N, C-alpha and C positions, 0 to 999 in steps of 0.2 A: 432412305432417309426420310425422316418425318418432316412432312411439309404442312405447315399450318397456315391456310389462307382464310383468315376470319374476316367477316364484315363488321364484327363487333366483339366486345370482350368475351373470352372463353373462361368461365367460372370453374377452376379446378379444385374440388374438394377431396377427392381421392385420385390420386394420379398413378397410371401404369409406369413402368420402366421404358424410357424411350432409348432406343440406340444411338440416335442423334436427334438433334432439334433444330429446326430450321423455320424461322418466323419472318415474313416479308409482307409489305402492304399489297392490298388487291389493286392492282392498276386497272383492272377491268371496270370496277365499281368505284374507283377513287376513294377508297376507304382504308383506315389504318386497321392494321391486324396485331394483336397482342395476346399473350397469356397472362392471366391473373392467377395467382397462387395464393390462397389464403389459409394460413395456419396448418401448412402441410411441408413436407419436403418433397422437392421435385428432383428425381434422380435420372441423370442423363449418362449413359455409359461412355459415349463418345464425345463428339464436340457440340458446341453450341454456335450456330451461324445465323445472325440476325441482320435484317436490313432496316435501316432507320425509317420510322413513320414520318411522313411529311404533310398529311392531309388534314389533320386536326391538332392544334396547339396543345390540347388537353391529353393527348394519348400519343406522344412522341416516343415513349419507351415500348420495347417490343417484350419485355418480360418484367412484371411486376412481382415483387415478393412482398407480402403483406401479412400483417398480424403474427409475426414470428416464422413465417415461411422462409425456407432455406433452399438453396440449390447446391446438390452434391453431384460430383462427375466421377466416372470410374477410373480405373488405372490404365487404360489403353494408352495414354499419352497424346491424345488427340488435342489439336490446338483449337481454341475458339477463334471465330473469324467475323468480319462484317462490320457494317456502320451502325448497327442497331444497339439500343441501350437497354441495360437490366437497371432495374430501379429497386433500391431497398433503404428502409429508413435507420438512423440511429440517433438515440436521443441523448442529449447532455442533461443531465438531471439538474444541475445547479453550476452556473459559470458566470463570468463577467469579463470585461475587456482586460483584465489583469491576469486570468486563471488559464493555465495550460490544460490542453487535453492531447493526449498521446493517441495518434491514429495510425492504422495501416489500411488505406483505402482498399477495398475489395474489387474494384474495378479500375480500368486504365482508359486510356484514350480509344475511341472507336475508329481508329484509322490505322493505315498502313497494313502490312500483310498479317497473316495468320499468327497468333501467339500472344502473349502477355505484352502489355504496354505501359508506359509511364503514366504517373498520376500526378495530381496537384490540386490546388483549389479550384481549377476547372471542372473537377467532378463532384462540387458541393452545391447543391440546389437548396433553396429555402422552402421548407415544408412545415413551417412553424404551426400553421392551421390545418394541416393534413390529418385525414383519418384513414381508417383500414381500406376504405374503397375509393380513395382520391388517387386519381392518377397523373394530375397536373403539378407541376412544380416550375419554379423560375431559378435560373442560375442566380448565385449569391453576388451582391455587389461587392467590390473591394476598395480599399483604400490604402495608401502608403503611410497614413497618419498613425498615431499611437493607439488609438481606441477604436474598436469594433462598436456598430451601433445596433441595437436590437430593435429598434422602432422604425427604421426606414423599411420600405417595401420595395424590393426585398431586403432582407437583412444585410448589413455591411460587415465584411470580415477584414481586419487589418492583416495586410501581407507582410507587414514589417516583423512579424513574429512567427513566420512559418520556417521551420528549420528541420534538417534531417541530420542524423549521426551516422557517419561511415565508421569502419573499424578504427577504434581509437584506443589509446591508453587507459589504464584502469583507474580513472580518476572522473571528478565532475568538473573539470575545467571548462571554462566557456569557450575556449578555443577549440574545443572537440565538436562543436556544433556548425554545421554548414548552412548559411541562411540561403533559402531557395526563392523567397518572395513569392511573386505570382506566377512563376514558371511551373510547368509539369516536369519536374526534375526528379521524381521519386519513383525509381524502378519497382516493379513487383516484388514483394518480399520485405522492402525496406520500410520503415515507419517514418513518420512525420509528426511535429508537434505544432499546435496552433493555438493561439489564444482565443477566448471567446468574444461575446457582445455585451454591451451594457446599455441602459438607458442613459443617454448623455446627461440628463439632469440629474441622475443619481449614481454617479461613478463608483461611489462607495458602497454600493450594495450589489447584491448578486440577481440573477435572472433564473427563473426556473423552467426547466423542462423545454429546452430549445431543440428542435427537431431538424435534422439534416436529411435531405434525400441524397443518397449517393448513386451517380448515374454514369454508366460506361460500359465497356466490354467486360464481362465478369473474367477473372483471374482463374487459371485451371492449370494441372499438372504439376510437375516438379519444378520448383523454384529455389534457386540457390542464391544465397547472399555471401559476396566474398568476406572473409575475415583473414587479417595477418596472422602469420605463424611466428613461432619462436618466443612468443611473450604473452602475456595475460592481455586480453582484448575485451572491449564492449562495443556492442553495435546495437542500434535501435532498429528492431524489427516489428513483428507482430502478425496477427492473423490475416493472412493475404486473400482469403476466399469469402465468397457470399454464403457461407455456413460457418458453424462453429469448428474448432478444432480441439482435439485432445492432448494436453500439453504432456501427459504421461507417454504417449505414442511419440510425439515430437522429441521428448527427452531421450527415448531409447533410439531413435533414428540419428541423434546428434550426440555421439559419446565425447565431443570436445566442450559441450556445455556443461558448466558446473553451477550455475543457479540462473533463474529468471527473476527479473526486477520489474515492479509496478509502480509508477509515480503516483502519488496521492498527496492532497494538501488540504488543510482546513480552510475551505474557501470564504469563511467569513472574516478571515483575519490578515489577509494579504492583499492589499491594494497599492501595489508599487510595480513599476515597469523595471526597477534594478535587480539585476541578477543576483546581488548579494542579499537582497531583501526577501528572497523566496522563503515561504514558510513551511513548506512541504518536505518530503523526503521519499526514499525508496523503501518499499516494501519487498520482502524477499521470499521467493517461493521454490521448494524442491519437493519430489514426489513422494518422498517417504517410502513407507511400506506398501505392499498390495492393498492392505485393509484400510489405510487412510485414503478414503474415497476421493477426497479433495486435494490430497497432498498436504504439506505443511506450510503454512504461511506466516511470516513474522512481519507485523506491521510496521511503517516508518514511524519516525518521532515527529510529533507536532508541538506547536507552542501550546502552553496550558495555562488559561486564564479563566477566572469566573467573570461574571457579569460587570462587576466594578473595575475590572482590570487587574486585579491583584492575584498573584499566583497562589494556587491552592494546592494541597498535598494529597488529593484524592487519588492522583496517578492516572488522569484521564489524558494526559498529553500524548496520547499516541493514537494512530489510526485504528480503525476497526479491522477485525479478521473477516475477510471476504471470501467467498467460494472462488477459486482461482483456476481449477483444474481445465475446465471447458472455457476456452476463450472464445468470446462471442465475435460477431461480425464487426470488423473495422477496429478492433482493439489492437493497440500499439504497446510494446513492452520492450525492455532491454534484455539481451542475453550476455552473459559472462562467459568468456571462452578460456581454455587453458593454452591455447596457442598451438594445439597439435595438429589441426586440421585446417583447410584453407577456405572452408565455407560452413554455412549453417543452411540447412534444407528443409523446405516444406515439399509436402506431396499430398496427393488426393487420399492416401491411406490414413492420414491424420484427421481427415474431415469426418465429423460426426453431427447427427441431427440431434442437438441439445438446445432447447429453447433458452434465451436469456430471461430467467425469471427471479434472480436474487438468491434462489435456493440451490441451483446447480451451476449457474453461470451468471456473472456479473461484469458489466462494462465497466462501470466507476462506482466508487462508495455513494451511498445515498446520504441525504441530508435530513436533518429533523427540522422541526418548524423554527429552531433558533440559527439555522445555517450550520449547526456542527455536524461533523461525520458520525455515522452510526452504522452497525452492521445491519444487514436485512435479515433478520432472524424473524422466521414465521412463528406466530403463537402456536403454543401447543408442542413445540418440539422438545426432544429430551435435553436434559442438561446434566450430563455426567460429572460436571466439574462442581455443581452445587452453587455456581457463581451467580445465577440468575440472568446470564447472558450467554446462552448455549449457541455454538456454531450450528448451522442448520445442515450439518453433515456428519458422517460418522468418522471418529478418530479411533483407530485401532491400536496405535502406538501408545507405549507408556511414557508420558511426557508431562512437563510442567512449564507454564508460562511465568517468569519472573520479571515484575516490573521495577525498573531503576528510575526513581524520580529525582531529576536533577535540580536543585535550587527552587523546588516547587514550580517549576516553569515548564518541562518537557519531560518526556518518558521515553527510555530506551526499554524495550521488551525483548528480553532474550528466551529462546526456548531450549530446555534441556530435555533431551529424550533418552530412552534406553532400548536397546536392541541387540539381541546375540549376534546379529550380523555385523555390528558396528565395532570399531577399534578406537584406541586413544588418538590415533591419526586422522586424516581427512578420510571421509567416507563419502565418495560421490552419490547424490541422491538423498542423503542424509544431513549432511553438513552444509552450511552456507556461509560465505564470507559477510562479514558485517559492511554495510556501506560507508560507516564511519562518516556520516553526514550530519550529526547533531552538532549543535553550536556550542563549543566550549568545554564540554565534558562528554566522555563516552565510557561505557562499560562493556565487555566483550568477553568471550572464552578465548584464550589463547591456545591454538591448535598447531602442533608441529607436523609438518609435511615430512612424512618418511623418506620421500624420494629425494627432496633437496635440503632437508634438515632446516628448513626456515619456519619460524613461528609467525602466524598470521592470525588477525583478529576475525572472530566468527560470531554471528548472531544466532545460528542454529547449530546445536552441537549434540550429536548422539554417541553415547558410549555404552558400554556393557555395564549393567547394574551390580553394584557390590556395596553391601552395608558398611558404612565407615570409610569408603574410599573418598578421597580428597580431590574434588574437580577444580582445577584452577580456574580463577576469576580474576581479570585484570580491569585497571582503570587507567584512562588517559585524561588529565585534567589541565586545562590551560589557565585556571584560577582556582582560588580556594572554593570548595563546592561542598554544599550539603546533599547527602544522597539517602533517600529513603528506600530501603530494599524490602520487598515482600513478594511472596508467590500469589499471583492473581488468581490462577487456577490449575487444577491438576486432573490427569485423565489417567484411569486405569491403574492408579496406585493402590497397594493392599492397605487396608484400614490400619490406621495407628502409625505408619510410617511418616516421620517428621523430618522436614528439611531446615537446615542450619547454616549460617554464615559463620565461618571460621576465619579468625584473625589471629595468623601465628605470631605476629609482632607482638601484639598485646595479650596473647594467650586466652583470647575469648571465643566463646562459642555460643551464638544466639540464634533462637528459633526465628525463622521467616515463613512458616506455613501456618495453616489453620488460624489465620487472622492476626498472627503476630508479625511484627515488623522490626526493622533495625534502622537507626539513624546513624549515619556516618558524617563527619565533618572532616575532610581531607584537604591538604594544601596542595598546591600546584605541583604537578610532576606525573610520572608514570609508575604506576604501583603494579608490580609483577612479583611473584612467588611470595605472596602474603596472604591474599584473601582466597578462600576456597568454600565451595558448596560440599557439604556432607549430610548423610542421611542416618538417623539413629533409630533403632527399634525402640518400641514402647519399654519401659523398665531400666533401659540403659542411659536414660537422660535425666535421671532423679537429681543429679547434682548441677544441672544447667538451669539457671533462671532465664525464663523467657522475658523479652523486652516488655511483653504486654504485662507481665506480672509486676515489673519494676514501675512502669508508667502508672499502673492502678494504684500502687502503695504510696506514690508521692504525690502530695497536694500542694496547691498555692494560694495565697491570700494577699492582696495588695491592701495593707493597713494605710491607708491615707491620713487619718488622724496622726499616727505614729510616724508618717512619712518613711515607711519601709515595707519591702517585699519579704514575707514570711513563707518559708517552705517547711512543710510538715514531713518528716523522713523517718517514720516509726520503724523500719527496718534497718536503719542504720547504713544505707548504701553510701559508699565512698564517693564523694562528688569531687571530680578533678577540674571542672571548669564550668563557670557561669558567665554567659555573654548576655548582654541586653542591648537590643537594636532600636532605634526609632524607625518609623515607618518608611523612611526614605532608604533605609537599609544601613545607616551610619551606626557605628558600635559606639555606645555612649557609656558603657559600664562594662568591666571584664575583672573576674577574680578567679585565680587558679587554687587549686587544692583547698577547697572550702571545707573539707573534712567530712566526717561521718556522723555529726551530731544529730541527734532526733529532731531538732528544731534549728534551722539556719535562718539568718536574717540578713538583708541587704539593703543599703539606704538608697532611698530615692527622693531625698530632700532637695537636691540640685535639678531635679527634672523639671522640665517645662511641662504643662498640662497636656496631655494627650494620651495616645495609645502606643504601647511598646511591646516588642516581641522578645520574651526570655527563652534562652536556650540552655538548659542545664544538661551536663554530660557527667555520667558517672565513669568510674574507672573501668567498668567492663563496656564502655562506648555505647551504652544505651542513652539517647538523647531525647529529652522531654521538652516539649514546646508548651509554651504559656503565654497568652495574650492578656496584657495588663492594663487598666485604665488609670492614669495617675492624676489626682487633682490635689494641688499643694495651696491654692488659695484659700 
């Protein structure tokens, strides 16, 4: 057994393999002993046994992992033991007293017999000003009040918002969450959620770079999380180790897992404690093909507002695409299971040394200077999509990301991919169910499960590529909704292949790729067996007018002296509907079947002075927006 009796810190820059690791204070000299690991991986084949330091308040931990250092243990099944503490940092880039972070503590209580132990808020220490060589930390303060406090010393965390989620039905009901408050009621492998901290004088703003020092007995070995069988289940778990884990290996080890979900939120727009006011959503991950180095991730829907609070149609109301394959230390996430097996398992074979750098591994989404989420894309990385916003990893699959902007407020992004290994039914590892958590309107791929003949909504859909094949697309709307549809980016598509939105009811086919977009205005209801995505070769689309072409050829002019809106329509497009709204959203004018004249006019003499939004819809369902200023005085 490796027995380290050290009078002071031992700085390990390059570490040998330990069969076992034992660290204990030196009672002869009354000094603490500890191992300090800087920017390296410490590999221990068997168990770690540590005795708590008591001689110096600044060195109470026995093992310090700093500057990206990690602990990996072998597959011998040895259980860790002792009262000593491992110390490792995790930073919350942006938070507030209203915003959740999903955790999975990599350490448990340093008490009881050998093995993994429970965790909770008692494992969280204040390290807000700590550096890579700091060894001291203070247990966070707690309150049962609503708001955590960032300016107390140590910081104060509200225990009111600490929850876990056991095996639960496949929904986001508040009743699925179990409040644990300040207790250590989180077994190894389970995740927990906890709200952050704010300056009490500025509750409506966020706090940057809050550091936690997680201290306790390191988790090790095979960890099983029970799940119910017989029906689809969701359970909050996460990376339980003081090292990264490879989710592709985790996926292979757990054949009952159908997708992994990460919570993300636009942290500048939600300052409410009410559950119904949450503005974030679930991003969905599947491994994809072997060449998809980080797997395939569909971001959540976000609220989409510009600086003035007015919705914009740029399609930015979605979370960013983050590298998700290598789950970093302390990251919590949900898994969705098919109900076939009674547990989800973690093991040391899933552990890897991958540093959390934003390129290979990300704890949470980063923020820009305005508090908005952004992808952490390094400068100089390749951009196979030509979008100007490349992911920092390789995508080998042939796929496209399609944005559906709902009411100029939020975006649901669907991923359509192609593989010879895929079918039109559900394909584990390629297809992923939609979280269906957008407010008011949803777009999804309807996929029929060949085993039970049920059709379910999916956010990621892989099929075999076939030119002209109609790929079903569905909408569920609880109010009249305007929907902008466009391809955000494509990967590995042959040059010239164009994507179109097909509407069988109106017998229209409109381009949505290469900068073109389609605007729909649909009433409340479910839309199945009507809309499809199709692909057409160059030369076969000569009779299809792109929406971009129509929008370019139609021009507007508000003639205030004549008190009328004038529309130039030189191509003679058939206009089936003209709606004019004031800036509160109230419909103030509507005309159906306006005709195909090259010059159309609409009266504005009864309008109050102000700004109005015009929506002109052609018979081909191309919607053209125009903002006009009316002055009738």
